[in-house]
N, C-alpha and C positions, 0 to 999 in steps of 0.2 A: 485307517490312520496308523502311521508308523510310530514306534517308540525308540528313542535314543537315550544315551547316558553320557553325561559330562564327567569324564574321568580326571581326577586330580593329577596333573603332570608337574606337581610342585609339592613342597612341604617336607618336613624332616623325616616322614615315614616313607617317602617315595624314592624308589630306586629301580633299576632295570628289572629285578625279580618281581617287585610289586606291580610294575606296569605290565609285565608279561601276564601276571595272574589276573589283572584287570581285563586284559584282552580276552583271556580264556573265559572269564565269568560273563562278560557282556555278550560275547558271541555264543557261549554255551547256553545261556538263558534265553536265547532267541531274540534279543534286541536287534533292531535294524541298523543302528547308527552308534558309533563311538566317537566322541568329540573331545578335544583338548583345548586348553587356553593358550594365550600368547602374551608374553612380555619379553623384552630384549635386555633391559637393564633393570635389575631388582633394586630400585631406589627405595628410600625409606617409605614413601607413600605407597609403593607396590608391596613391600615386604610385610606390611601390616596384615594384608589379606592373603598374599601369595608369596610366601618366603622361599628362600633357597632350600634345596636345589630346585631349579626351574628348568625343565627339559624343553628345549626349543620345539615348537609344534611340527614343523615340516620334517625335521629329523626324526622326531618321535613317531609320527604317523607313518613315515617310510619304513621304520623298523617294525611297527605293528602290522603294517601291510604284509610283511613277510612271515608273520607268525599267526595270521588269521586268513580265512578263506572267503568268507561270505559278508561279514558285517561292513557297512559303509563307514567311511572315515571322514572326520570333519573338524573344522576349527570354530570355536565359540569364544572369542572371535579373534582373527588376525587384526591387529591395529594397523590399518592400511597405510597411514602416513609414515610409518617407521621404516619402510623399505621402498626402494625404487619399484614402481609398478611393473616394469618389464622383468625385473627379477622375480617378483611374486607370480607374474604370469607364467614364467618358465618353470619355476618350482612347482606351481600348482599343476601345470600341464604334465610335467614329468611324473609327479606323484600319482596323478589320475591314471596315466598310462601304465605305470609300473604296478598299480594295484588292481588293474583290470576294470577301470572306470568306476571306482568306488568313492571318489572324493566329492565332498560338499564343502565349498569354501564360504565360511561365514566371515564377514568383515565388519569392522566398526571404525568410528572416528577416534576412539580412545578418550581417556580422561585423566591420566596420571601426569600432572603438570611437571613434576621433577624428572620423570622419565623422558618426556619430550625435551626438556632442557639438556639432559645428559646426551641425547642423540643429536642435538643441534637442530631440532625440528620446531618451527614456531607453533606454539600451542594454540594461539588465536587463529591460525590458518587451518586448523585440522579439518574443519568441515569442508572448506573449499578444496583442500588437497584430496580428501576422500572422494569427492565428486569427480575431480579430474582423474584420479587414479582408477576409479571404477570404469570410466570411459576408456582409459588406456587398456585395461584388462580385456574388456569386450572386443576392442579393436584387435588386440594381439591374438585372441583366440579365434576370431573370425567366425566361420559358420558352425563351429562345434564348441560352443561355450560350456564351461563347467558350471554346474548348479551353484547359484549365488544366494546367500542369505545376508541380509543387512541387519546387524544387531543394534540395539538401543531402544529406549522407551519413549523417546521424544518425538514431537511432530516432524522434526527434520529427518529422523530415521525412517518414519513412515513415508514421507515424501521421497526420500532417496530410494526406498524399496520399489515404490511405484515407478519412479523415473527410469530405473535400470532393470525393470521386469524381474525383480528378485523377490524372494520370500522375506517377509518381515519377521525378525527374530528378537522379540522383546525378552527381557531377562527378569525372572523372579518377580512376578506381578500378581495382582489379584484377578479373580474372574470378572469382577465388575469392570475393571479397567479394560480387559479384553473384550467384554461385551460392548462397551461403548465404542471401542475402536472398530469392532466388526460391523457395528451399525452405521458407521460413518460412510458417506458416499465415496465410492472409489477406493475402498479399503483394499490393501494388498493381500496376497496369499499369506497365510499365517503358519509360522513354525516356531512356537515359543519354547524358551528354556525355563522350566518351572522348578521350584524347590522340591526336594524330596525329604521330608522329615516326618516319619511315621511315629505316632504316639499310641499308647495303649487305650486311651479314651478319646472321644471326639473333642476337637478344638472348637470352642464356642465363640471365639473372637470374631467380631463382625468384619474386621480388616484382615482376616486370615489370608495368607498367601496361598495361591493355588499349589496343590501338592503337599500341603502340610495337614496334619491331623491323623485321624484313624485310617486304617486301610480302606474302610468303606468310603470315607470322605475323599481319599485320594482317587479311588476308582470312579467315584461320581464326578470329580473334577475332570478326569480324563474323558469321561463320556460327554461332559459339557463342552470340552474343547473340540471333540469330534463334531459335535452339532454346530459349533461356531465355524467349522470349516478348516480346522487345522489339519494339514497334511502329515506333519511330524511334530511330536512333542518330545523334548529332551528333558530328562530327569536329572536334577543336579543335587547329589547327596552331600555336597560340601557346604558348610554353613559358617565359614570364617574362622574356625578353630584349627590352627596348623597341627596341633597335637592329634587331632582326629585322623590325620593321614597315617598315623601309626596303627590305627585300628580299622583297616578297611573292611574287616568282616562285619562291622555294624552296618555299613552301607550295603554290603552284599546281601545281608539278611533282608533288608527293606526291598532291594531290587528283586530278590527271589520271590517275596510275597506278591509284589506287583505283577511280575511275569507269570506267576502261577494262577492268579485270579483274573487278570485283565483279558477281556475278549473284545475285539473290535466290534462295535455295533454294526449290525447289518443294515 
């Protein structure tokens, strides 16, 4: 099982120097994948969680491709209805080629109603548009498709992942939720993004999110995800506090602990 990191490409503490250091840390610790998020217009409903500055994902990953050598690069997730699918297909193909085949394209239908309105995209049509645009991407790429992940925790996201032969990329969920999904007939390939919040003592909450609690709990969660068939797990150290982007060293310490103690089960 591979491990990735969701890097904050937004917030008051994020700038080119911090992003460069994030790239150095993620690759230096031996993680397999570095992912960033996507928003085009930071409307009020977006800014609550992802405030300015917000570095555009394709531009950011292209820049990070030039200052890394090994780590895969990905999106968690591109809101597919925001851009013409042929533009996404071209940008993704170019980024994959320029990075030496390192791109993973995570996509989703989106949920920020005000951002859809600002872009002139009908919010109610986002599911249909996502399906249509995924078909266009695969047609544009032809016989050499780029690895696709479909983000979202809904039944529609699972259906979409199966229909387009993509990995399912649920976000910040419990292990029980993933166990139920994995047990379902025809479940897709699994590549979840889980929280990373390390505490000094174990978290006894019955509804604990995967990836939260003591280091031992986090390592146990990763082992369980491996047994559930996850090919890649992405660790998300951001928990909605924009000021935390000014203190990336806190996330780096947690990532260092996981990288030091995690061993893929044989």
